[in-house]
C-alpha atoms as one frame of an Amber mdcrd trajectory, in Angstrom:
protein
  -0.225   0.147  -0.083   2.633   2.265   0.955   4.605   1.908  -2.325   1.219
   2.857  -4.371   0.915   5.847  -2.269   4.435   6.830  -3.165   4.021   5.946
  -6.810   0.994   7.905  -6.766   2.634  11.125  -5.216   5.592  10.708  -7.708
   3.299  10.687 -10.551   1.416  13.603  -9.172   4.507  15.680  -8.668   5.617
  14.927 -12.017   2.443  15.857 -13.722   2.424  19.261 -11.864   6.405  19.651
 -12.660   5.651  19.207 -16.537   7.124  21.904 -18.726   4.520  24.147 -20.159
   5.099  24.759 -23.887   4.502  28.317 -24.937   2.110  28.401 -28.149   4.007
  30.129 -30.974   2.207  32.307 -33.288   2.806  31.480 -37.333   3.842  34.627
 -39.079   2.705  35.146 -42.418   5.440  35.658 -45.098   2.671  37.376 -47.329
   4.141  40.780 -46.329   7.663  39.922 -46.857   6.634  38.740 -50.446   4.467
  41.935 -51.225   7.569  44.109 -50.587   9.623  42.017 -52.989   6.891  42.120
 -55.542   6.578  45.893 -55.295   9.867  46.070 -57.679  11.297  48.683 -55.328
  15.074  47.997 -54.878  16.723  49.255 -51.823  19.300  52.093 -52.696  22.998
  50.734 -52.197  24.522  52.191 -49.206  28.291  52.833 -48.431  29.733  50.446
 -46.074  32.318  51.945 -43.411  35.550  49.968 -43.046  36.193  49.328 -39.329
  39.231  47.566 -37.571  38.743  45.630 -34.581  42.118  45.903 -32.533  43.372
  44.702 -29.130  40.960  43.788 -26.556  42.044  43.310 -22.868  40.548  42.136
 -19.621  41.134  44.471 -16.711  39.244  42.209 -14.294  40.611  39.671 -11.817
  38.080  36.938 -12.849  39.525  33.971 -14.285  43.395  35.054 -13.991  44.445
  32.253 -11.532  44.830  30.006 -14.317  46.625  32.145 -17.120  50.079  32.110
 -17.530  52.184  35.294 -18.617  51.871  35.815 -22.140  48.699  33.702 -22.898
  45.852  35.221 -24.678  42.876  35.882 -22.283  39.954  34.132 -23.436  37.463
  36.802 -21.960  39.095  39.629 -23.997  39.104  37.344 -27.228  35.631  36.590
 -26.634  34.658  40.057 -26.230  36.175  41.114 -29.510  34.749  38.315 -31.223
  31.369  39.372 -29.993  31.874  42.855 -31.094  33.205  41.467 -34.409  30.081
  39.469 -35.028  27.888  42.143 -34.052  29.372  44.663 -36.672  29.338  42.075
 -39.467  25.637  40.818 -38.759  24.444  44.467 -38.947  25.622  44.409 -42.656
  26.561  48.251 -42.514  30.406  47.516 -41.943  33.497  45.842 -43.600  35.144
  44.606 -40.754  39.104  43.679 -40.552  40.609  42.112 -37.744  43.803  43.725
 -36.562  44.611  41.666 -33.408  47.479  39.942 -35.237  48.585  43.123 -37.001
  51.887  42.904 -35.505  52.532  39.072 -36.593  51.778  40.056 -40.018  54.068
  42.875 -40.069  56.895  40.688 -38.875  56.348  38.001 -41.107  56.484  40.643
 -44.025  59.667  41.740 -42.676  60.904  38.265 -42.672  60.057  37.423 -46.057
  61.475  40.629 -47.316  58.288  41.399 -49.100  57.670  44.545 -51.015  55.657
  47.208 -49.219  52.016  46.162 -49.701  49.126  48.315 -48.390  47.437  46.570
 -45.587  44.238  48.484 -46.539  43.223  51.590 -44.887  40.316  51.689 -42.300
  37.752  54.545 -41.195  37.969  53.609 -37.486  40.035  51.638 -35.173  38.112
  49.929 -32.436  40.049  48.732 -29.416  38.519  48.165 -26.082  38.653  46.529
 -22.301  36.661  44.519 -20.316  36.445  46.538 -16.898  33.793  44.446 -14.978
  32.765  41.038 -14.960  30.414  39.064 -12.455  27.729  36.418 -12.557  24.932
  35.713 -10.247  22.589  32.625  -9.483  18.787  33.505  -9.862  15.892  31.602
  -9.258  14.792  28.700  -7.017  15.913  25.104  -6.828  13.311  22.563  -5.982
  13.138  18.682  -5.890  11.611  17.877  -9.098  11.306  21.398 -10.589  14.598
  23.643 -10.770  14.258  26.993 -12.176  17.797  28.234 -11.506  19.812  30.187
 -13.991  23.071  32.039 -14.263  23.319  35.527 -15.552  26.518  37.202 -16.295
  26.981  40.926 -16.216  29.995  42.507 -18.091  31.322  46.158 -18.605  33.040
  46.796 -21.665  34.962  49.981 -22.474  35.381  50.581 -26.184  37.772  53.262
 -27.248
């Protein structure tokens, strides 16, 4: 009898803790097709040329395991996120200049002729100045609604 009661309690608890799926609305693509059918082409725009340079990590978060001279993964990820956002906007031509000194050294070693590396309109460098994480939500036996949130402050120059 105890086993049946425990099994019934577990089944009820699982039924209560079952995830609720939100209904998704279907978006009609007729508006997009209508805008294409109108025959109005967008005017070409001039894309600015931006170089993403060095990013550094000024925080102490995660520094215990880094050796001197190693690339900091937090700074690299911040630069990658900025680069992806700029490329995704389709308003910029993005150049990565993080390894510009290695390119120049290779040109000197190979005695190559001076070739233009391409001029840019702006050079972006930055630093991660604050980084922290926090656990949010409640933990339960059958239902856990905990999540981690990360907050970062990035200074761009």
